[in-house]
C-alpha positions as a Markdown table, in Angstrom:
| # | Residue | x | y | z |
|---|---|---|---|---|
| 1 | Met | 0.0 | 0.0 | 0.0 |
| 2 | Asp | 1.1 | 3.5 | -0.7 |
| 3 | Lys | 2.4 | 5.4 | 2.3 |
| 4 | Asp | 1.0 | 8.8 | 1.1 |
| 5 | Phe | -1.9 | 8.5 | 3.7 |
| 6 | Lys | 0.6 | 9.6 | 6.3 |
| 7 | Tyr | 1.1 | 12.9 | 4.4 |
| 8 | Ile | -2.6 | 13.7 | 4.3 |
| 9 | Lys | -3.6 | 15.7 | 7.3 |
| 10 | Pro | -7.1 | 14.7 | 8.6 |
| 11 | Ile | -9.6 | 17.5 | 8.0 |
| 12 | Lys | -11.6 | 18.7 | 11.0 |
| 13 | Thr | -15.1 | 19.9 | 10.1 |
| 14 | Tyr | -18.5 | 20.3 | 11.6 |
| 15 | Asp | -21.3 | 17.9 | 10.6 |
| 16 | Glu | -24.7 | 19.6 | 10.5 |
| 17 | Tyr | -26.6 | 16.4 | 10.4 |
| 18 | Trp | -25.0 | 14.9 | 13.5 |
| 19 | Asn | -24.5 | 18.3 | 15.2 |
| 20 | Arg | -20.9 | 17.6 | 16.1 |
| 21 | Asp | -17.3 | 17.9 | 15.0 |
| 22 | Cys | -15.9 | 15.2 | 12.8 |
| 23 | Phe | -12.7 | 14.4 | 10.8 |
| 24 | Ile | -12.2 | 13.3 | 7.2 |
| 25 | Val | -9.4 | 10.8 | 6.6 |
| 26 | Pro | -8.3 | 8.8 | 3.5 |
| 27 | Cys | -9.1 | 5.1 | 3.3 |
| 28 | Asn | -9.2 | 2.2 | 0.9 |
| 29 | Ile | -12.5 | 0.4 | 0.5 |
| 30 | Leu | -11.6 | -3.3 | 0.3 |
| 31 | Asp | -15.1 | -4.8 | 0.2 |
| 32 | Val | -18.7 | -3.8 | 0.3 |
| 33 | Gly | -20.8 | -6.3 | 2.2 |
| 34 | Arg | -24.3 | -6.8 | 3.6 |
| 35 | Asn | -27.1 | -4.4 | 3.9 |
| 36 | Ile | -27.6 | -2.6 | 7.2 |
| 37 | Asp | -30.9 | -1.1 | 6.1 |
| 38 | Glu | -32.5 | 0.2 | 2.9 |
| 39 | Asn | -29.9 | 3.1 | 2.6 |
| 40 | Lys | -26.7 | 1.7 | 4.1 |
| 41 | Arg | -24.3 | -1.2 | 3.7 |
| 42 | Val | -21.3 | -2.4 | 5.7 |
| 43 | Ala | -17.9 | -1.8 | 4.1 |
| 44 | Leu | -14.4 | -3.2 | 5.0 |
| 45 | Ile | -11.9 | -0.4 | 4.8 |
| 46 | Glu | -8.2 | 0.0 | 5.2 |
| 47 | Arg | -7.0 | 3.1 | 7.0 |
| 48 | Leu | -4.1 | 4.3 | 9.2 |
| 49 | Asp | -4.1 | 3.3 | 12.8 |
| 50 | Phe | -4.2 | 6.7 | 14.5 |
| 51 | Thr | -1.4 | 5.9 | 16.9 |
| 52 | Thr | 1.1 | 3.8 | 14.9 |
| 53 | Gly | 0.5 | 5.0 | 11.4 |
| 54 | Glu | 0.3 | 1.4 | 10.2 |
| 55 | Phe | -2.5 | 0.2 | 7.9 |
| 56 | Ile | -5.4 | -1.6 | 9.7 |
| 57 | Lys | -8.7 | -3.0 | 8.6 |
| 58 | His | -11.9 | -1.5 | 10.0 |
| 59 | His | -15.6 | -1.7 | 9.3 |
| 60 | Ala | -17.4 | 1.4 | 8.0 |
| 61 | Ile | -20.9 | 2.4 | 6.8 |
| 62 | Val | -21.3 | 3.1 | 3.1 |
| 63 | Tyr | -24.4 | 4.6 | 1.6 |
| 64 | Lys | -26.1 | 2.8 | -1.2 |
| 65 | Lys | -26.0 | 6.0 | -3.4 |
| 66 | Thr | -22.2 | 5.9 | -2.9 |
| 67 | Val | -22.0 | 2.3 | -4.1 |
| 68 | Glu | -24.1 | 3.4 | -7.2 |
| 69 | Ile | -21.5 | 6.1 | -7.9 |
| 70 | Phe | -18.7 | 3.5 | -7.7 |
| 71 | Glu | -20.6 | 1.2 | -10.1 |
| 72 | Asn | -21.4 | 4.1 | -12.5 |
| 73 | Leu | -17.7 | 5.0 | -12.6 |
| 74 | Asn | -16.8 | 1.3 | -13.1 |
| 75 | Leu | -14.6 | 1.3 | -10.0 |
| 76 | Asn | -13.6 | -2.0 | -8.5 |
| 77 | Val | -12.1 | -2.6 | -5.0 |
| 78 | Pro | -9.8 | -1.5 | -3.6 |
| 79 | Ile | -11.2 | 2.0 | -4.0 |
| 80 | Arg | -9.3 | 5.0 | -2.7 |
| 81 | Thr | -11.5 | 7.6 | -1.1 |
| 82 | Asn | -12.2 | 9.4 | 2.1 |
| 83 | Cys | -14.3 | 8.6 | 5.1 |
| 84 | Lys | -15.8 | 10.7 | 7.8 |
| 85 | Ile | -15.2 | 9.9 | 11.5 |
| 86 | Ile | -17.9 | 10.8 | 13.9 |
| 87 | Lys | -18.0 | 10.2 | 17.6 |
| 88 | Asn | -20.7 | 7.7 | 18.6 |
| 89 | Val | -22.0 | 9.2 | 21.9 |
| 90 | Tyr | -24.1 | 6.2 | 22.7 |
| 91 | Lys | -21.3 | 3.6 | 22.4 |
| 92 | Asn | -18.3 | 5.7 | 23.4 |
| 93 | Gly | -16.6 | 5.0 | 20.1 |
| 94 | Leu | -16.1 | 6.2 | 16.6 |
| 95 | Asn | -18.3 | 5.7 | 13.5 |
| 96 | Phe | -16.6 | 5.6 | 10.0 |
| 97 | Ile | -18.9 | 6.7 | 7.2 |
| 98 | Ile | -18.2 | 6.7 | 3.5 |
| 99 | Tyr | -20.3 | 8.9 | 1.2 |
| 100 | Gly | -19.3 | 9.9 | -2.3 |
| 101 | Tyr | -16.1 | 9.3 | -4.1 |
| 102 | Tyr | -13.0 | 11.4 | -3.4 |
| 103 | Asn | -9.7 | 10.7 | -5.1 |
| 104 | Thr | -7.5 | 13.1 | -3.2 |
| 105 | Pro | -4.8 | 10.6 | -2.2 |
| 106 | Ala | -4.2 | 9.6 | -5.8 |
| 107 | Ile | -3.9 | 13.3 | -6.8 |
| 108 | Leu | -1.4 | 13.9 | -4.1 |
| 109 | His | 0.6 | 10.7 | -4.7 |
| 110 | Lys | 3.0 | 12.2 | -7.3 |
| 111 | Leu | 3.6 | 15.4 | -5.3 |
| 112 | Phe | 4.6 | 13.5 | -2.2 |
| 113 | Asp | 6.7 | 10.9 | -4.0 |
| 114 | Glu | 8.9 | 13.8 | -5.2 |
| 115 | Thr | 8.8 | 15.9 | -2.1 |
| 116 | Phe | 9.6 | 13.4 | 0.8 |
| 117 | Ser | 12.5 | 11.0 | 1.0 |
| 118 | Gly | 10.7 | 8.7 | 3.5 |
| 119 | Asp | 13.1 | 9.3 | 6.3 |
| 120 | Asn | 10.6 | 11.4 | 8.3 |
| 121 | Asp | 7.4 | 9.6 | 7.5 |
| 122 | Gln | 6.5 | 8.8 | 11.1 |
| 123 | Glu | 7.3 | 12.4 | 12.3 |
| 124 | Ile | 5.0 | 13.8 | 9.5 |
| 125 | Phe | 2.3 | 11.3 | 10.5 |
| 126 | Ile | 2.4 | 12.2 | 14.2 |
| 127 | Asn | 2.2 | 15.8 | 13.4 |
| 128 | Asn | -0.7 | 15.4 | 11.0 |
| 129 | Tyr | -2.8 | 13.1 | 13.3 |
| 130 | Ser | -2.1 | 15.0 | 16.6 |
| 131 | Glu | -5.3 | 17.0 | 16.4 |
| 132 | Leu | -7.5 | 13.9 | 15.6 |
| 133 | Asn | -5.8 | 12.0 | 18.4 |
| 134 | His | -6.5 | 14.8 | 20.9 |
| 135 | Trp | -10.2 | 15.0 | 19.7 |
| 136 | Arg | -10.9 | 11.3 | 20.0 |
| 137 | Lys | -9.9 | 11.0 | 23.6 |
């Protein structure tokens, strides 16, 4: 897997629907699974562990309209996109939600290949994810 996810700083934003702060992070969709309800499905994603910077697998929610977008664009897994992280106040955890298709990591890939030697990957990752790590505690 490309290591450029470490160079993409999570974006903090406010979600009007959920009425709370959230973060947008890059991910790879590895599989789209069973239906949760008439609008949502379970997805298996690969994302960075927020502490170590290593890739880990995690379950996320993907909206059926998003799956239709993937199909209309003839995209096959793995699909590089972004997911929104929202605090789940009922279960004291985080929800990962995928909606739409965003190819930011692929756009930035060439830039970072030329800019960084790889010697300071972990330092860049720690700096980029510090605000998210503070928020999720």
